[in-house]
N, C-alpha and C positions, 0 to 999 in steps of 0.2 A: 520386495520389502521383507525384512527379517522379522520373525516372530519374537516378541519379547517374553522373558521369563516371568512367571507369575510372581507377584510381590510376596516375599516371605516376611511374616511379622518379626519385629526386632527381637522378641524374646521367645521365639518358637523353639521347642526342643529339636526341631529339624534344622534350624539354622546352625551352620558350622561355627563352633567357637562362641556361640551366644550364651549369655548367662541370664537366668531369670532373677533379676535383682529384687523384684517384688517378693518372690518366694524366699530369697536369701534374707532380706530384711525382716520378713515375718517370722523367721526361725528363732526360737529361744534356745540358747545353749544350756544344756543340762550339766549337772555335776559330773556325770559319767563321761561326758565329752571332754571336760577339763582334765580328767584322769588320763586321757589318750594323748594329751600334749606333752612333748618332752620338756624336761627341765632346762632352763637356760643356764649355761655355764659362764664362768668369767671369760673364757676364750670366745664364746659367742658374743658376749657384750663388747669385748675389745675389738672384734672384727665388724661390729655393726656400723652401718652408715649413720651419720648424725648430721644435724644442721648447726651451723654457726651463723646466726641471723638468718638470712635468706640463702646462704651458700651451702650446698650439699657437700659434705666431706665424705668421700668414699674410702673405705678401708678394706683390706684383705683381698684386693683384686689387682691383677696385673703384676708387673715386675717392680721390685723395690727400686727406689731412686738410686742413681749412681753418683759417686763423688765427681767424676769427670765424664759427662755425657759425650758421646761421639758427635761429630759435626757433619751434617749432610752437605756434600759438595757435588758439583757437576764437573765431570772430568771426561775429556774426549781422548779415547785410546784407540789404537789400531784394532780392527776386528779380530785379527789373528791372535793378538795379545789377550783380548777378553775371552775368546773361545778356548784358548789354552788354559787360562785360569779356571773357567767354568768346567772344563773337562776334568779338572782335578777333584771335583766333587763338592758336596755341600761344605760351606764354611770357607769358600774361596776368597771372599772379601776379607775375612779375618786373617787368613794367611797372607794375602796381598798387603794388608796393613802391617803385619809383622816384618815382611821383607822390606817395605818402605822404611820402617822404623830402624832396621839394621843399617840402612844406608845413611842415616842421619849422623852428622859429626858429633 
């Protein structure tokens, strides 16, 4: 039979990643603490996440949308063909796409 670990209280300072919410809620923010906060800029507000109704609208993250998104396909190729393209280094799929595009009428 294995020994169980002693229970750690939920808000113990020894608990990894735990927060003492009672202490946080009891804290009153002073004027000096407000002075430590950085000013929000227009750029900060433009990049802020917002809600439209119940839908979260995320901004400022990830890649921008593209006009013509690539299409994911499944294609079976001979192993030696794939290995040769992979051996050409990073970006091999993009280069393969360019070669296929050149063959289009």
